[in-house]
N, C-alpha and C positions, 0 to 999 in steps of 0.2 A: 244569367240562366237560372231557371227555377230550381230550388234546392232539391226537391224530390226527384226531379228529372235528372239532375247531376248525379244523385246517388244511385239512381237506376242504371245509368250508363256505366258508373264505376263497378256496380254489381256484375252487370253482364260481361264487362271486360275481364274481372277476376275469375268469373265462372268459365269463360273461354279459355283463359290461360290454364286453369286446372285440368280441363278436359284435354287440351292440347298436350300438356306434359304427361298426363296418364297414357295417352295414345302413343307418344314417343317412346315411353318406358316399355310399353307392351311390344311395340315394333322392335326395339333393340333386343329384347329377350327372344322374340321370334327369329330375328336375324342371327343371333348367336347360335341357337340351335340349328338353324338352316346352314350356317357356315360350317358347324361341326359335322353335319351330315355330308355335306359336299366334300370336305376334306377326307373324311372317312372313305366315302365312294371313290374319290379320286385314288386314293392309296389302294383300294382294292380292285380298281379298274372297272367298277360296276356303275352304270347309270341308273339311277332310280327315278322312274317316271311312269306315267300312265299313257296308254295309247288313246289318243283322241279319235273321235269318230263313232261309228256304229260298233258297239262293244257287247251286245246281247249274247253272243256266242264266242266271244274273244278267246275264252279259255279253251274251247274246243278246237279253234284253229291252230293254237299253239300248243296243243297236246302232242308232244313228240312221240309218244307211244303209237298214235294213229298211224304214222308212216314208217314204222320199223319194217325193213326188208322191202320197201316200196320206192318208186320214184315220185318225189313230190315237188311241186312247184308252188311257191308262196307269192302271190301278187300283192304287194304291200300297198295299202291305201296311201295316197300321196296328198300334199297340199294342205292338210289339216293343221300343221304345225307352222305354216308360213305366215309371216306378218302380212297385213292386207296390202302394204305398199309394194310388196315383192312380186312383180310380174303378174299382178291381178290374181294372186294366190293360185296360179297354175302349177300344180304339183309335177314332180319329175317321175322318173322310172326307177324302181328298184324290185327286182325279182330274185327270190332265193330258190336255189335248187339243192335238194338233198338226195343223193342217189341211194339205191338199195343197200349199198355197203357203208353208207354214211359220209361219203365224200361230199363236200359243200362247195358251192359256187354261188356268188351273188353277181347278178347281171345288173350293172349300173347302181348308182347310189344316190340319186335324187339331188335336190338343191343342198347347199351347206346347211341351211336352217332345218333340214330334215334328217341330218346325220345322226342326232341324238335319238330320234324315234326309231331309227333303223337299228341302231346298237341295242336299244331296249327290247326290240323284237328278237334280235339274234340271241340276246342273253336269256330271253324267255325260252327259247329252244335249246339252251344249255351250249351255244356255240361260242367258244373263246378263240377259235382260229377258223378262217376261211381258207380252204385249199386253193381256190382261185377266186379272184375278182375279175369279172369280164366287163370290159367297158364298150358299149356299142358304138359310140362316138363321143367326141370332146365337148359337147355343149354342156352349159352350166347345170341344167336340170338333170343331167345323167351322171356327172362326175363331181359336183360341188360338194357332196357329203363325204368325199374321201378323207379329208384331213381329220374329221372327227372320228370316223370309223377306224381309220389306221391307229388313232391315239388309244383305242380301247380293244380292238380285235386284231389279232395277228393275221397276217395275209401271206400265203404260200408263194403265189405267183399271180401275176396280172397278164391278162390277155386282152388285145386291143386291136383296132384296125391298123392298116399299113402306116408307116411313119409320115408319108405326106399328108395323110388325113389328120393326124395328131398335130402336125406342124400348122395346120390350118386352123386349129381349134381356137376358141375364144380365150380370153386371158385366164380363165379357170382352168381350161384344158392345158394351157402352156405351163401354168404354174403347178399343175398336177405332175408333169414330167419332172420337174425340179425336185418335187417332194418325193417321188418315187426313187430318184437317184439318191436323194439325201438319206432316205430309210434303207437303201440297199435292198429293195424288194426286186426279185427277178421278174423280167417281163418278157413278153414275146408279142410280135405283130403276126396277126392272122392272115394268111393269104386266101384269096379266092379259090375255092375247090378244096381247101385243106380240110382233112379229117383227123380226129383224135378221139381217144376214149376217156370218158369221165368216170372215174372210179373203175370198177371191174367189168361193168356190163352195159353202160350207156354210151352209144355211138353218137358222135357229134360231127356235123358237116357245116362248113361255112360257105355261103353262096354270094357274098358281096363284101367289099367292093372289088371290081377287077384291078389289076395292077395299073398304077399311074393314074387311076381315075380321079383322085382328089386334086391333082394338079391343075385340073380345069376349074379355075375359080368362078366360072359362069354357072357351075352346078352347085347347088346349096349343099352344105356339109351334111345336112340330114341324109341326103341320098348315099353317103358313104357309110352309113351304119352297117354294122355286122348283121347278117341274117343267118341265124343258126337254127339247124334242125336237130333235136335230141330224139334219138330212137332207143327204145327199150323193149325188146320183143315185138309185140304187135302194137305197141303204143308209141305216140310221137307228139312232140311239142315243137312250135315254131316260135321264135322270137326275131323280131325285126327292126328294133330300135325306132327311128323316126322316118323310115322310107315311106314314100307314098307314090301317087301317079299324077302328080301335078307339074304341068308343063312350065308353070311359072317358076319352079325350082330348078329348071334347066334340063330336066330329063323326066320321062315318064318310067321310073324305076321298075314299078310292078310289072308293066308291060315287057321291058327289057328282060327281067328276070324269068317271066314265064316263057318267052321265046327261047331263052338259053338253057333253062333247067326243066321246064315242063313238069311231069308228074313227080319229079324228085322233091318238089315242094310240098306235096300233100302231107297234111299233118292233122291229127285228130284235135289238137288244141292250138289255138293260134292267138297271139296278141294282135290287136288291131294297130294300124300304123298311126304314128304321131298323136297318141293319146286320144284317138277318135276325133281329131280336129278336122275342120273343113279344109285346112291346109294340106291334109293327106289326099283328098279326092280319090280315095281308094277306089278300084275298079272292080267291076263284076267279074272280069276275066281272072283277076287275082283270087277273088272268093271262090269262084268256081274251080280253079285250079288246086288251091289249098284245100278245099272241101272239108273244112273243119266242122267237127261236132260241137266244139265250144270256141267262141270268141270271148277275149277278155281285153277290157279297156282299162287303163290306169289313168285316173283323172279325178280331181276333187268334185267335178261337175260335168254334166254331159254337155260337151263343148259344141257339138253339132248334131241336131236331130236327124238330118239327112244321112249322115255317116252311121249313126246308131241303128237306124231303122233298116238301112242297107244290109246291115249283117243280121238283124233279126229276121228279115224276109228270106233269108236262106234256110231257115228252119233250125238253125244252130241255137244251142243255149247261148244267149249273149249276156254276159256279165259285165259290170263295171264297178269299179272301187267307189265311184260316186255314189252308187245306189246299194252296193252290197258290202261295202267295207273291205276289210282284208279278205283275200280269197285263196283258199287252199285247194289244189286239185292233185290228187295222188292215184297211182295206179300199180297193180301188180305186173304190168306188161302184158296183159290179156286183151287190151283194146277197150276195156271198160274203166270208167273213171268215178271216183268218189269225189264229190265236191262239198266243201264246208265253208260257208260264209260267216262273217262275223256279225251280221244283223239282217233282219227281214226288211224288205223294201217297203217304204212307207207310201209309196204311189204305184198304181198300176198303168199310168200314162205310158211308160217306156217298155211295157211288156211284163208279164207276170211270170214269176218262177215259183214252183211248188217245193217248199222245203219242210222237213221235219227237224225242228230244232237246228235249222240252218244247214241241214245235210240234204243231199240228193244224190242220186246214182245216175250216170250218163252211160249208156251202152252203145 
């Protein structure tokens, strides 16, 4: 081999080794600092992290003073923290409710990978204890974050669908019941037609599922989701888990509920079914009966344009965490609603919304 060529190769090899060792040293130093922070945060019960997604007005959404003495619903953006191999990054559901007297309830807790993000948002609001955790049904994208949340946030009581529905849950839902028992958290199964008061002033009624419903394994577990209406004065919110009107799922649940409950389902603010997916096949009769002023979809992207525009054409303000980030809707109980989103839309394709610093008023 040519002597100059040989020396050149040796020089490059030595240079590579120096750079590699320098990089390793820097990495170890960073790792030690990181480990120290992690240990400190674990001891304090605090998760340090930033919320991914649209954050232009994130501070406004999580300003607790905005909602003092009001009923507030926080629709948390989902899917942004999921690894790409997990369920095609389809995020789960997680909705926080704070009543005028400060009572807190978390409706669903997303995928396991979303648990830390949810804890970060709860801590941003100064929440160390949830009075209630309400589980709409036992699918992974609605209960998966429980183990992480329960590690950092105290939970007073858990409300969930009837026992036969939870028995049919996937492996995460089954494991959830073992965890609840092990942690000693009180829990209750909600029956169809059951009512209760959340805090001092918010009335809640459950419309689904009927007794024994989930024993029919031909009907998809999504259709056993709790359908809850929260009423405060002249204001109302409807949450409906993953129900839809898809006969392929064994039952057109929306039509069944409309026939059974009619105008009792009317609500000013309503979550859309099954993350706005085409699997929901949400019906016009459902939208007309609910008559919402505001529809909200929780998903990291618009899953089905037909579903989205079916809600837009009703004339309701149609929001989605895919386009609007975290969404806060709060009210004094007079039938008007303040809406605060965490970021302005970057496209008008799915419909425009006029905000001032991410805020709008719906009357």
